[in-house]
C-alpha positions as CSV (number, residue, x, y, z in Angstrom):
1,X,-38.3,27.2,-2.8
2,X,-39.5,23.6,-2.6
3,X,-37.4,20.6,-1.6
4,X,-36.6,18.2,-4.4
5,X,-38.2,14.8,-3.6
6,X,-35.7,12.0,-4.1
7,X,-36.7,8.7,-5.7
8,X,-34.3,6.4,-3.9
9,X,-32.2,6.1,-0.7
10,X,-28.6,5.1,-0.7
11,X,-26.2,4.4,2.1
12,X,-24.5,1.8,4.3
13,X,-26.1,-1.6,4.7
14,X,-27.9,-2.2,7.9
15,X,-29.1,-5.7,7.6
16,X,-26.3,-7.9,6.3
17,X,-27.8,-11.4,5.8
18,X,-31.2,-10.3,7.2
19,X,-34.5,-9.6,5.5
20,X,-34.8,-6.3,3.6
21,X,-36.5,-3.5,5.4
22,X,-36.4,-0.7,2.8
23,X,-33.9,1.5,4.8
24,X,-30.2,2.1,4.9
25,X,-27.9,2.6,7.9
26,X,-27.2,6.4,8.5
27,X,-24.1,5.7,10.5
28,X,-20.9,6.4,8.6
29,X,-18.3,3.6,8.7
30,X,-14.5,3.8,9.2
31,X,-12.3,0.8,8.3
32,X,-8.6,0.3,8.9
33,X,-6.4,-1.1,6.2
34,X,-2.7,-1.9,5.8
35,X,-0.8,-0.3,2.9
36,X,-1.2,-2.5,-0.2
37,X,-4.4,-4.1,1.1
38,X,-8.1,-3.6,0.6
39,X,-11.3,-3.2,2.6
40,X,-14.9,-3.7,1.6
41,X,-17.9,-1.4,2.4
42,X,-21.4,-3.0,2.1
43,X,-23.9,-0.5,0.7
44,X,-27.7,-0.6,0.0
45,X,-29.8,1.3,-2.6
46,X,-33.6,1.3,-2.3
47,X,-35.9,2.5,-5.1
48,X,-38.7,4.5,-3.5
49,X,-39.7,6.4,-6.6
50,X,-42.7,4.4,-7.8
51,X,-41.1,3.5,-11.2
52,X,-38.1,1.4,-12.4
53,X,-34.8,3.3,-12.6
54,X,-31.1,2.8,-13.2
55,X,-28.5,4.5,-11.0
56,X,-25.0,5.6,-12.0
57,X,-22.4,4.7,-9.4
58,X,-19.3,6.8,-8.8
59,X,-16.8,7.5,-6.0
60,X,-14.2,10.1,-4.9
61,X,-11.4,10.0,-2.4
62,X,-10.5,13.3,-0.7
63,X,-7.1,14.6,0.4
64,X,-4.7,12.2,-1.3
65,X,-1.1,13.4,-1.4
66,X,0.4,13.9,-4.9
67,X,2.5,10.7,-4.7
68,X,-0.7,8.6,-4.1
69,X,-2.9,10.2,-6.8
70,X,-4.0,7.5,-9.2
71,X,-2.7,4.7,-7.1
72,X,-5.8,4.0,-5.0
73,X,-8.4,1.8,-6.6
74,X,-12.1,1.6,-5.9
75,X,-14.6,-0.7,-7.5
76,X,-18.3,-1.5,-6.8
77,X,-19.9,-4.9,-7.1
78,X,-23.3,-6.6,-6.5
79,X,-23.5,-8.4,-3.2
80,X,-25.6,-11.3,-4.6
81,X,-26.0,-13.2,-1.4
82,X,-26.3,-10.1,0.9
83,X,-23.7,-11.3,3.4
84,X,-21.4,-8.2,3.2
85,X,-18.3,-10.0,1.8
86,X,-16.9,-10.0,-1.7
87,X,-17.0,-13.6,-3.1
88,X,-15.3,-14.9,-6.2
89,X,-18.5,-15.2,-8.1
90,X,-19.2,-11.4,-7.4
91,X,-16.1,-10.0,-9.0
92,X,-17.7,-8.2,-11.9
93,X,-17.3,-4.4,-11.4
94,X,-20.3,-2.1,-11.9
95,X,-20.7,1.4,-13.2
96,X,-24.4,1.4,-12.5
97,X,-27.0,-0.7,-10.7
98,X,-28.9,-1.9,-13.7
99,X,-32.7,-1.6,-13.7
100,X,-34.1,-1.5,-10.2
101,X,-37.9,-1.8,-9.7
102,X,-39.6,0.1,-6.9
103,X,-39.3,-1.5,-3.5
104,X,-40.7,-4.0,-2.5
105,X,-41.3,-5.3,-6.0
106,X,-37.6,-5.5,-6.2
107,X,-35.6,-6.0,-3.0
108,X,-32.9,-3.6,-1.9
109,X,-30.0,-3.5,-4.2
110,X,-27.1,-4.8,-2.2
111,X,-23.7,-3.5,-3.2
112,X,-20.1,-3.9,-2.2
113,X,-17.4,-1.1,-2.6
114,X,-13.9,-2.4,-2.4
115,X,-11.3,0.3,-1.6
116,X,-7.6,-0.6,-2.0
117,X,-4.7,1.4,-0.5
118,X,-1.5,1.3,-2.5
119,X,1.7,-0.1,-1.2
120,X,3.6,2.6,0.7
121,X,0.4,4.6,1.4
122,X,1.0,7.1,4.2
123,X,-0.7,6.5,7.6
124,X,-3.7,8.8,7.5
125,X,-7.5,8.7,7.4
126,X,-9.1,9.3,3.9
127,X,-12.7,10.1,3.3
128,X,-14.3,8.0,0.5
129,X,-17.6,9.3,-0.9
130,X,-19.8,6.8,-2.8
131,X,-22.5,8.4,-5.0
132,X,-25.6,7.1,-6.8
133,X,-27.4,9.2,-9.5
134,X,-30.9,8.5,-11.0
135,X,-30.9,8.3,-14.8
136,X,-34.7,8.7,-15.1
137,X,-34.5,11.9,-13.1
138,X,-31.3,13.6,-14.1
139,X,-32.3,16.8,-12.2
140,X,-32.6,15.0,-9.0
141,X,-29.5,15.4,-6.7
142,X,-27.3,12.4,-6.3
143,X,-27.4,10.4,-3.0
144,X,-24.1,10.0,-1.3
145,X,-22.5,8.3,1.7
146,X,-19.0,9.4,2.9
147,X,-17.2,6.6,4.7
148,X,-13.5,6.6,5.6
149,X,-10.4,4.5,5.4
150,X,-7.6,4.7,7.9
151,X,-4.3,3.5,6.6
152,X,-2.3,1.9,9.4
153,X,1.3,2.5,10.0
154,X,3.5,-0.3,8.6
155,X,4.2,-2.6,11.5
156,X,7.9,-1.9,12.3
157,X,10.5,-1.1,14.9
158,X,12.3,2.2,14.7
159,X,15.6,2.8,16.5
160,X,16.7,6.5,16.4
161,X,18.7,8.7,16.2
162,X,22.2,8.2,14.9
163,X,24.8,9.7,17.3
164,X,28.4,10.8,17.3
165,X,31.0,11.9,19.8
166,X,34.6,12.7,20.5
167,X,36.5,11.1,23.4
168,X,39.9,10.6,24.8
169,X,41.5,7.2,25.4
170,X,40.5,5.8,28.8
171,X,37.2,7.7,28.8
172,X,33.5,6.7,28.3
173,X,30.9,8.2,26.0
174,X,27.1,7.8,26.4
175,X,24.7,7.7,23.4
176,X,21.0,8.0,23.9
177,X,18.4,6.4,21.6
178,X,14.7,5.7,21.4
179,X,13.1,2.4,20.4
180,X,9.7,3.1,19.0
181,X,7.1,0.5,18.0
182,X,4.9,1.2,15.0
183,X,2.9,-2.0,15.3
184,X,-0.8,-2.1,16.1
185,X,-0.3,-5.0,18.6
186,X,1.8,-5.5,21.8
187,X,5.3,-7.0,21.6
188,X,6.8,-8.9,24.5
189,X,10.0,-7.4,25.7
190,X,11.5,-10.9,25.9
191,X,11.1,-11.3,22.1
192,X,13.2,-8.1,21.4
193,X,16.9,-8.3,20.8
194,X,19.8,-6.0,20.0
195,X,22.9,-7.0,17.9
196,X,25.9,-4.7,18.4
197,X,28.7,-4.7,15.8
198,X,31.7,-2.4,15.5
199,X,33.4,-1.5,12.2
200,X,36.8,-1.9,13.8
201,X,38.0,-5.0,15.7
202,X,36.7,-4.5,19.2
203,X,39.8,-5.6,21.0
204,X,39.4,-4.2,24.5
205,X,36.7,-1.6,23.5
206,X,33.6,-2.3,25.6
207,X,30.0,-1.3,25.4
208,X,26.9,-1.8,27.5
209,X,23.2,-1.2,26.6
210,X,20.8,0.2,29.2
211,X,17.2,1.0,29.4
212,X,16.0,3.9,31.6
213,X,13.2,6.5,32.0
214,X,15.1,9.1,30.0
215,X,15.3,11.5,33.0
216,X,16.7,9.9,36.2
217,X,20.0,8.2,35.7
218,X,19.3,6.1,38.9
219,X,16.8,4.2,36.7
220,X,19.6,2.9,34.3
221,X,19.3,-0.8,34.1
222,X,21.7,-2.9,32.0
223,X,20.1,-5.1,29.4
224,X,20.6,-8.9,30.0
225,X,22.7,-10.9,27.4
226,X,21.2,-14.0,26.0
227,X,23.2,-17.2,26.6
228,X,22.7,-20.1,24.3
229,X,20.4,-20.6,21.3
230,X,20.4,-18.6,18.0
231,X,20.4,-15.3,19.9
232,X,23.5,-16.2,22.0
233,X,25.5,-13.0,22.9
234,X,22.7,-10.6,22.0
235,X,21.2,-8.0,24.3
236,X,17.6,-8.7,25.3
237,X,15.2,-5.9,26.1
238,X,13.7,-7.9,28.9
239,X,13.3,-11.4,30.4
240,X,9.9,-11.2,32.0
241,X,6.4,-10.5,30.7
242,X,6.9,-6.8,30.1
243,X,5.4,-5.4,26.8
244,X,6.2,-2.8,24.2
245,X,2.6,-1.8,23.7
246,X,0.9,-1.1,20.4
247,X,1.7,2.3,18.7
248,X,-0.3,5.0,20.5
249,X,0.3,7.6,17.7
250,X,2.6,9.8,19.8
251,X,6.3,9.0,19.0
252,X,8.8,9.4,21.8
253,X,6.4,8.9,24.7
254,X,4.2,6.2,26.3
255,X,4.7,2.5,26.8
256,X,5.1,1.9,23.0
257,X,8.7,3.1,23.3
258,X,11.8,2.7,25.4
259,X,14.6,5.1,26.2
260,X,17.9,3.4,25.6
261,X,21.5,4.4,26.5
262,X,24.8,3.0,25.2
263,X,28.0,3.3,27.2
264,X,31.1,3.2,25.0
265,X,34.5,2.9,26.7
266,X,37.6,3.9,24.7
267,X,40.6,1.8,25.7
268,X,43.6,3.6,27.2
269,X,45.9,2.5,24.5
270,X,43.7,3.6,21.6
271,X,45.7,5.8,19.0
272,X,44.3,9.3,18.3
273,X,42.2,10.0,15.3
274,X,40.8,6.5,15.2
275,X,37.1,6.4,14.2
276,X,34.9,3.6,15.5
277,X,31.5,2.9,13.9
278,X,29.1,1.0,16.1
279,X,25.9,-0.4,14.6
280,X,23.1,-1.4,16.9
281,X,20.3,-3.4,15.3
282,X,17.0,-4.2,16.9
283,X,15.0,-7.2,15.8
284,X,12.3,-9.5,17.3
285,X,11.4,-13.1,17.3
286,X,8.1,-14.0,15.7
287,X,5.6,-15.0,18.4
288,X,2.7,-17.0,17.0
289,X,1.1,-17.3,20.4
290,X,1.1,-13.6,20.9
291,X,-0.1,-13.0,17.4
292,X,2.8,-11.1,15.7
293,X,5.4,-11.8,13.1
294,X,9.1,-11.0,12.9
295,X,9.4,-7.4,11.9
296,X,12.0,-5.8,9.6
297,X,15.1,-5.0,11.8
298,X,16.2,-1.4,12.2
299,X,19.7,-0.1,12.8
300,X,21.2,3.0,14.5
301,X,24.8,4.0,14.2
302,X,27.1,5.6,16.8
303,X,30.3,7.1,15.5
304,X,33.1,7.7,18.0
305,X,36.3,9.6,17.1
306,X,39.3,9.4,19.4
307,X,40.4,12.9,20.2
308,X,43.8,14.1,19.1
309,X,43.5,17.3,21.2
310,X,42.5,18.2,24.7
311,X,39.2,19.8,23.7
312,X,36.4,17.2,23.9
313,X,32.9,17.8,22.6
314,X,29.6,15.9,23.0
315,X,26.2,16.9,21.5
316,X,22.6,16.0,22.1
317,X,19.1,17.4,21.3
318,X,17.5,16.9,24.7
319,X,15.8,13.7,23.8
320,X,13.7,15.2,21.0
321,X,13.1,12.7,18.2
322,X,9.8,13.6,16.5
323,X,8.8,17.2,15.7
324,X,6.1,18.4,13.4
325,X,6.7,21.2,10.9
326,X,6.8,24.5,12.8
327,X,8.2,22.8,16.0
328,X,11.6,23.7,17.4
329,X,14.6,21.5,18.4
330,X,17.4,22.8,20.6
331,X,20.9,21.2,20.3
332,X,23.4,21.5,23.1
333,X,27.1,20.8,22.8
334,X,29.2,20.3,25.9
335,X,32.9,21.1,25.8
336,X,35.8,20.5,28.2
337,X,39.5,21.0,28.2
338,X,41.0,17.7,29.4
339,X,44.6,18.9,29.0
340,X,46.9,20.4,31.5
341,X,47.4,23.6,29.6
342,X,45.2,26.5,28.6
343,X,43.7,26.0,25.1
344,X,44.3,28.8,22.6
345,X,42.1,30.0,19.8
346,X,39.3,27.6,20.7
347,X,36.3,27.7,18.3
348,X,33.3,25.4,18.3
349,X,31.4,25.0,15.1
350,X,28.3,23.2,14.1
351,X,26.1,22.7,11.0
352,X,22.4,23.6,10.8
353,X,20.4,20.4,10.1
354,X,18.7,20.0,6.7
355,X,15.0,21.0,6.4
356,X,15.3,23.4,9.4
357,X,15.7,27.2,9.9
358,X,18.0,28.8,12.4
359,X,16.4,30.9,15.1
360,X,18.3,34.2,15.4
361,X,19.8,34.9,18.8
362,X,19.6,31.3,20.0
363,X,23.3,30.5,19.7
364,X,24.4,31.1,23.3
365,X,25.9,29.5,26.4
366,X,23.6,26.8,27.6
367,X,24.5,27.6,31.2
368,X,27.0,29.8,33.1
369,X,30.3,29.9,31.1
370,X,33.5,28.8,32.8
371,X,35.1,31.4,35.0
372,X,36.5,34.4,33.0
373,X,35.6,32.7,29.7
374,X,33.6,34.8,27.2
375,X,31.6,33.1,24.5
376,X,30.7,35.0,21.3
377,X,28.2,33.5,18.8
378,X,28.1,33.9,15.0
379,X,26.1,32.3,12.2
380,X,26.8,31.8,8.5
381,X,24.6,31.8,5.4
382,X,27.3,30.4,3.1
383,X,28.9,27.4,4.8
384,X,31.4,29.5,6.8
385,X,32.7,31.8,4.0
386,X,31.5,34.8,6.0
387,X,30.1,35.1,9.5
388,X,27.5,37.4,11.1
389,X,27.3,38.2,14.8
390,X,24.3,36.4,16.2
391,X,21.3,38.5,17.4
392,X,17.9,39.7,16.5
393,X,14.7,37.7,16.1
394,X,13.0,35.4,13.6
395,X,14.4,32.6,11.5
396,X,17.0,32.5,8.7
397,X,18.3,29.8,6.3
398,X,21.7,29.6,8.0
399,X,24.2,26.9,7.2
400,X,26.4,27.0,10.3
401,X,26.9,28.4,13.7
402,X,30.0,28.9,15.7
403,X,31.1,30.0,19.2
404,X,34.4,31.8,19.8
405,X,35.9,31.2,23.3
406,X,38.2,33.8,24.9
407,X,39.8,34.0,28.3
408,X,39.8,37.3,30.2
409,X,43.2,38.2,31.8
410,X,45.1,35.6,29.7
411,X,47.2,36.0,26.6
412,X,45.7,37.3,23.4
413,X,44.8,33.9,22.1
414,X,44.0,32.1,25.4
415,X,40.6,30.5,25.3
416,X,39.9,27.8,27.9
417,X,41.8,26.9,31.1
418,X,42.8,23.4,32.0
419,X,39.8,21.4,33.3
420,X,37.2,24.1,32.3
421,X,33.9,22.8,31.1
422,X,30.8,24.4,29.7
423,X,28.1,24.1,27.1
424,X,26.6,26.0,24.2
425,X,23.3,25.7,22.3
426,X,21.3,26.7,19.3
427,X,17.7,26.3,18.2
428,X,16.1,25.4,14.8
429,X,12.6,25.3,13.5
430,X,11.5,22.3,11.4
431,X,10.2,23.3,8.0
């Protein structure tokens, strides 16, 4: 079977502004674009077939999610001055090249393909295939070039996750958060600020923000507070030349993020059942010299409930903030009896997060239970209407888990001695 001879070549330009040479650039091109903006690909077509021809121009974008179908736009234009940029006098879109005489009677046909990503486009790389088809030789295969467009993440700051805890008057709670940059440039630490605002009047409630390595508490460093100026009283991420570097594509790690910790002290005279909502907002000052604007602020919320009993709980997820579908997250809840008497009928309950599946057998003590305390785990498929003893393997669409505490050698309802402390855990898989 013979090879069909083609009558033209089509591909990326290789000589913007230079003299024609009858060839195209075989190297594929990738260009980055912000959501809602456009990029331009310079292309060339050379008629090598010995007779005049007109070529139909088409395009295709691969792998668009459903919500972006029909929202991308592509148009082709003549690059009249062969300089690789789309000028105002070139804004007449093409569906074909018009008549092109054989090279070098006619020069190369210089084209521009403008590809526009819609506002809100997801950060990903999309292949864009440009095609040219001979009309004189309809049986001849089209010539194509597949370049690509990488949609950049919207430049922003993310502060996650929201936290909650229960504490007694006169005690302190700690809430861990991660500040993540999704900018494609470095941000100076000295330009980043945190505003802290409580829902209730603060009175003698106190709070401190720290930065640390997320592992060793000896690295906890209190953030400085700005004095004077429009940022007076706000916490600053840093005072020197340290940088929150450009997004490296891996949330939760690297120098494009910071591990933060908030210490919340509950005053001794605080009444029980009070709920305090603390909003922490991160923002930045625009820095023209460093080349970046002010970004949209982001806020995280810490909810503190003042305990009306002696059983105090706190919960965390081990610092896991970004998991792909199929990945697992383990949640650990620490409990302690702060009272002087043994607790009776103590049960710890938790809800399974949305868009996750419970891993059977994972509801268990996170470490050795308190002396003589037995922990029995159960899960529910119907929001606690009925309970199933935990065990087995695999994943189920559970709604809740619970742990029942019982004390050997005590009364029938005794659960947790005074001062006893322990922790329980469960694991979910992200859908």
